[in-house]
C-alpha positions as CSV (number, residue, x, y, z in Angstrom):
1,M,32.6,7.7,-2.1
2,K,29.6,6.9,-4.6
3,K,27.0,9.2,-4.7
4,P,23.8,7.7,-3.2
5,G,20.2,7.9,-3.6
6,N,19.5,7.9,-7.3
7,D,16.5,6.4,-7.2
8,V,15.3,8.0,-4.0
9,L,12.7,10.1,-6.3
10,V,11.2,6.7,-6.9
11,W,10.8,5.2,-3.8
12,F,9.4,8.7,-2.3
13,W,6.6,8.3,-5.1
14,I,6.1,4.6,-4.3
15,A,5.7,5.8,-0.3
16,V,3.2,8.4,-1.3
17,A,1.2,6.4,-3.8
18,L,0.5,3.3,-1.6
19,P,-0.8,4.9,1.0
20,V,-3.1,6.5,-0.8
21,V,-4.5,3.4,-2.6
22,A,-4.6,2.1,1.1
23,A,-7.4,4.7,1.9
24,I,-9.1,4.0,-1.6
25,I,-9.2,0.5,-0.4
26,Q,-10.8,0.6,2.9
27,T,-13.0,3.4,1.8
28,I,-14.7,1.3,-0.9
29,E,-14.4,-1.9,1.7
30,N,-16.4,0.8,4.2
31,Q,-19.0,1.3,1.8
32,R,-19.3,-2.5,1.2
33,I,-19.6,-2.7,5.0
34,F,-22.1,0.0,5.4
35,E,-24.5,-1.6,3.1
36,G,-24.3,-5.2,3.8
37,D,-22.7,-8.2,6.1
38,V,-19.1,-9.1,4.5
39,A,-17.1,-12.3,6.2
40,R,-14.5,-11.1,8.6
41,N,-11.4,-12.8,9.8
42,I,-10.3,-13.1,13.6
43,L,-8.9,-9.8,13.6
44,N,-12.4,-8.4,12.6
45,L,-11.4,-7.2,9.1
46,T,-12.6,-8.2,5.7
47,P,-10.0,-9.4,3.2
48,L,-9.8,-5.8,1.9
49,L,-9.0,-4.6,4.9
50,T,-6.3,-6.6,5.1
51,V,-5.3,-5.7,1.9
52,A,-5.1,-1.6,3.4
53,V,-3.2,-2.5,6.2
54,G,-0.9,-4.2,4.4
55,L,-0.2,-1.5,2.1
56,Y,0.1,0.8,4.6
57,L,2.8,-0.8,6.6
58,L,4.7,-1.4,3.1
59,A,4.4,2.5,2.8
60,G,6.1,2.7,6.4
61,I,8.7,0.4,5.0
62,F,9.4,2.4,2.2
63,W,9.1,5.8,3.9
64,I,12.2,4.2,6.3
65,V,14.1,3.4,3.3
66,V,13.2,7.3,1.8
67,I,14.5,8.9,5.2
68,H,18.1,6.7,5.1
69,K,18.7,7.7,1.9
70,A,17.7,11.2,2.2
71,L,19.6,11.1,5.2
72,S,22.4,9.5,3.3
73,M,22.7,11.9,0.7
74,L,22.9,14.8,3.5
75,R,26.1,13.1,4.7
76,Y,27.5,12.7,1.3
77,L,27.3,16.3,0.6
78,V,28.5,17.1,3.9
79,H,31.6,14.9,3.6
80,S,32.9,15.0,-0.2
81,R,34.9,18.0,-1.3
């Protein structure tokens, strides 16, 4: 059995960084909305808010990968002898 999860730390930090970047973008865009009228799409989102939502979704995917890899490492530790 091959040892899984050598890259989990990289995926973990990507999963942590993406929501932080999305929150910063969202804060900046909310300030722009507060200051003046900004064009919005059919979902009532500005382009930057759409990017922030996409980053949140991408972070969720990375968290699923991190959890899967962590469970794989636990399985490896339990079943390896």
